[in-house]
C-alpha positions, 0 to 999 in steps of 0.5 A: 148607469155606467156613467153614474158608476164611473162618476162614483168610482172617480169620486171615491178614488179622488177622495182616497187620493186626497186623504192619503196626501193629507198629513196627520197633524196630531192634536194641538194642546194649548198651554195655560199661560197663567199656570205656566212659568218661564224662569231665567238666570243670567251669570256674570263674573261677580254673581248672577241675576234671575227672574221670570218672563211670561208666555203670551201663548203656546201649544204642544202637538201630540200624536197619541201620547207622543210629543211631535211639535210645539210653538211658543210666543214669549211676552218680553215686556213682562221680563222681571228680576225676582232676585232684587227689590226697589231701585236696583230691581227697577234699574236692572229690568229697565236695562234688560229691556233696553237696546243694550239687551233685548230691545223690547220696545222694537221686539216685544215678543220672542218665539220658539218653534219646534222643528224636530222632536225625538224620543230620548226615553220614557216621557223624555224628548230631545227637541231642536227648534228655531228660537227667535230673539230680537228678530234673529232666528237661530237653532237651539236644542234642549230636553223636554219631559212630559207627564200627563198635562205638564211639561218641563224643559231646560234651555241654555241660550247663547245671547251673543247669537242674537246680537245681545252684546252688552258686557259680553267678552265675545265682543269686548276686551278688558271687561274684567269683573264687569263681564256678563257671560253669554249663556243664560238659562231658561227653565220652563214649566208648562201646564196644558 
């Protein structure tokens, strides 16, 4: 009898210890990729170009109604320009997918993993994450707002950090009006 009670007590204590050491991961909400959009805009001395790229998969993590994490994979093969048509569009898309820019043949996906999420207001958060482009991972900080089953974020990305050098004044001199600015914008609208 004493042996049975001792075994029961040890089992309960071991169970509580294991439970206390296990972190609470929160609720993972998968992103509906077909209903979500990622819009990009790049700038050059003589103007800008813009378009879209599709999410391959993604999820946001919540503790109750508080955002605590996220992870996303972007399908770089879906990169398109929506500000041009015909031959000019085809040329720009081909150039953006080439090794001059994103090297899509060798790097078909890019990835973002949230590392730190801090509330900055009602439904608003400041996120620091690891962004991987062309196999290079660098930290990025941005704001995200969450309302119900939707979220919106805006990011500025410095392409020079990811070895995207073409037309960059950071790498080449005397480009004049052929200069393409290093920072480009991403606007992300998520449904989950």
